[in-house]
C-alpha positions in Angstrom: -3.8 24.1 -14.9 -0.8 23.1 -16.9 0.6 19.6 -17.0 3.7 20.8 -15.1 1.6 22.3 -12.4 -0.5 19.1 -12.1 2.7 17.0 -11.9 4.1 19.2 -9.2 0.9 18.8 -7.1 1.2 15.0 -7.5 4.9 14.6 -6.5 4.7 16.0 -3.0 7.8 15.2 -0.9 7.2 12.3 1.6 8.1 14.5 4.5 5.6 17.1 3.6 3.0 14.4 3.0 3.7 12.7 6.3 3.2 16.0 8.2 -0.1 16.5 6.4 -1.2 13.0 7.2 -0.2 13.4 10.9 -2.1 16.7 11.2 -5.3 15.2 9.8 -5.0 12.0 11.9 -4.3 14.0 15.1 -7.4 16.1 14.7 -9.4 13.0 13.6 -7.9 9.9 15.1 -10.8 7.8 13.8 -9.8 8.4 10.2 -8.1 5.6 8.3 -5.9 5.9 5.2 -8.9 6.0 2.9 -10.6 8.9 4.5 -7.3 10.8 5.1 -6.6 10.4 1.3 -9.9 11.9 0.6 -9.2 14.9 2.9 -5.8 15.5 1.3 -7.4 15.4 -2.2 -10.2 17.8 -1.2 -7.5 20.3 -0.1 -6.1 20.3 -3.6 -3.2 17.8 -3.5 -3.3 14.7 -5.7 -2.1 11.6 -3.8 -2.3 7.8 -4.3 -4.2 5.9 -1.6 -1.4 3.3 -1.6 1.1 6.1 -0.7 -1.0 7.3 2.2 -1.3 3.7 3.5 2.4 3.2 3.1 3.3 6.4 4.9 0.8 5.7 7.7 2.5 2.3 8.2 5.9 4.0 8.5 4.4 6.3 11.1 2.6 3.5 12.9 -0.7 5.5 12.6 -4.0 3.6 12.6 -7.6 4.7 12.9 -8.8 4.4 16.5 -12.1 2.5 16.7 -13.4 -0.6 18.5 -12.4 -3.8 16.9 -13.4 -7.5 17.4 -10.6 -9.7 18.7 -9.8 -11.6 15.6 -6.2 -12.6 16.2 -3.7 -13.1 19.0 -0.1 -12.1 19.3 2.7 -14.7 18.7 3.6 -16.9 21.6 6.9 -15.2 22.1 5.3 -11.8 22.4 3.2 -12.0 25.5 1.2 -8.8 26.1 1.0 -7.3 29.6 -2.4 -6.0 31.0 -3.4 -2.4 30.8 -3.0 -1.0 34.3 -4.2 2.6 33.9 -7.9 2.0 33.7 -9.7 4.0 36.5 -6.2 4.8 38.0 -6.0 8.2 39.6 -2.6 9.6 38.9 -1.7 11.9 41.8 2.1 12.1 42.0 5.3 12.2 39.9 6.9 8.8 39.1 3.6 7.0 39.5 3.2 6.4 35.8 5.5 6.9 32.9 4.6 6.5 29.2 7.0 5.4 26.4 6.6 5.5 22.7 8.5 5.6 19.4 8.0 8.1 16.5 9.7 8.7 13.2 11.6 11.8 12.0 13.1 12.3 8.6 16.6 13.6 7.9 18.3 14.2 4.6 19.8 10.8 4.8 16.6 8.9 5.6 14.3 8.1 8.5 15.4 7.9 12.1 13.4 6.7 15.1 13.0 8.6 18.4 12.1 6.8 21.6 11.1 8.8 24.7 9.6 8.5 28.1 7.4 11.0 29.8 6.1 11.4 33.4 2.3 11.6 33.2 1.7 13.7 36.2 4.3 16.4 35.5 4.6 16.0 31.7 8.4 16.0 32.3 10.3 14.4 29.5 12.7 12.0 31.2 14.8 10.4 28.6 15.1 9.8 24.9 17.2 7.9 22.3 17.6 8.3 18.6 18.3 5.3 16.3 18.5 4.5 12.6 16.6 1.3 13.3 13.5 0.2 15.2 15.4 -1.8 17.8 14.9 -2.6 21.4 18.4 -1.5 22.4 17.5 2.1 21.7 14.4 1.8 23.8 16.4 0.4 26.7 18.9 3.3 26.3 16.1 5.8 26.7 14.8 3.9 29.7 18.2 3.9 31.4 18.5 7.7 30.8 15.1 8.2 32.3 15.9 6.2 35.4 18.6 8.7 36.2 15.8 11.1 37.0 13.5 8.9 39.0 11.9 5.5 39.5 8.3 4.8 38.3 5.7 2.4 39.6 4.3 1.7 36.1 5.6 2.2 32.6 2.9 2.1 29.9 3.5 1.4 26.2 1.7 0.1 23.1 2.0 -3.5 22.0 4.9 -2.8 19.5 7.4 -5.6 19.1 10.1 -3.6 21.0 7.9 -3.4 24.1 6.7 -7.0 24.0 10.3 -8.2 23.6 11.9 -10.0 26.5 14.9 -7.7 26.8 12.5 -4.7 27.3 10.4 -6.6 29.9 13.5 -7.8 31.7 14.8 -4.2 31.9 11.6 -3.1 33.6 11.3 -6.2 35.9 14.9 -5.8 37.0 14.0 -2.3 38.2 10.8 -3.6 39.9 8.6 -1.6 37.5 5.1 -2.8 36.7 4.5 -3.3 33.0 1.3 -1.9 31.4 0.4 -2.1 27.7 -2.3 -0.2 25.9 -4.9 -2.4 24.1 -5.0 -2.7 20.3 -6.9 0.2 18.7 -6.4 2.3 21.9 -3.3 4.3 21.2 -5.1 7.4 22.6 -4.3 5.8 26.0 -0.7 6.9 25.4 -1.9 10.5 24.7 0.6 12.3 26.8 3.7 11.1 24.9 1.7 11.6 21.7 1.2 15.3 22.6 4.9 15.7 23.2 5.5 14.3 19.7 3.1 16.9 18.3 4.8 19.7 20.2 8.3 18.6 19.2 7.4 18.3 15.5 5.4 21.6 15.2 7.7 23.7 17.3 11.1 22.3 16.2 11.7 19.5 13.7 9.3 21.0 11.0 11.2 24.3 11.2 14.7 22.8 10.9 16.8 20.7 8.5 19.4 18.2 9.7 21.7 15.9 7.8 22.1 13.0 10.2 21.3 11.4 13.6 23.9 13.5 15.4 22.5 16.8 14.3 19.0 15.7 15.1 20.0 14.4 18.5 21.5 17.7 19.5 18.4 19.5 18.3 16.1 17.3 20.3 18.3 17.6 23.4 18.0 21.4 23.2 14.2 21.2 22.7 13.8 18.8 25.6 15.7 21.2 27.9 13.4 24.1 26.7 10.3 21.9 27.0 11.1 20.8 30.6 12.5 24.0 32.0 11.1 27.0 30.0 8.0 26.2 28.1 4.8 26.8 30.1 2.4 23.9 29.9 -1.3 24.5 29.5 -2.3 21.3 31.3 -0.1 22.4 34.2 -1.8 25.7 34.6 1.1 27.6 33.1 3.8 25.9 35.1 6.8 24.2 33.4 7.2 20.4 33.8 10.4 20.7 35.8 8.7 22.8 38.5 6.1 20.1 39.0 8.5 17.1 38.7 11.0 18.5 41.1 8.3 19.6 43.6 9.2 23.3 43.3 5.5 24.2 42.7 2.2 22.4 43.1 -0.4 22.0 40.4 -3.1 24.7 40.7 
């Protein structure tokens, strides 16, 4: 292999590398940055372990495994209990999940917040922002509340969701707050699966210059996802049919 070819294999675009990292982590969520680096190298791409660690940090990806409780959150970020343990979810608007993911445009990273109804897999609301701020999360929540009113909203322990403005927004709407324990991001699996569908079916296939182009693309995909895309977990029904009570789960 020539020096030029070796250099080309080394300088892989961050977007391509992040997609590779996510694909490996999704299939093997117990893998941390060291093992993911090894997998990428075994597939023929040279990559620095520090780069993988940095990109996983941007994507908020961590290996899922039991951890001892070695530290506590700060006093101004009180964590709510996890309310979904042994809870049987039998109806729409019983439990919503919320999460944040990253997407890259030609002008840099943007962050997407979305809420999903667990029972029907209906995507209720989303917001796109250039920064990881709480206001964007509240915008997504307000959009979602136009479609229904949940009993519980579950999130991770990110600073946006432990912030007082986010908690106040839920409490003012008489919504119970639930937070996934550290190292248990798989508990928010339904919104994670939506991220995977969105990225594999849409954002990986398109290029966009800025937030506005991306927002329009996501809006189109959400409409397709809710009203046209058969969902395997729903027995081939689309989420809107279940959320709106048009059809019952098989």
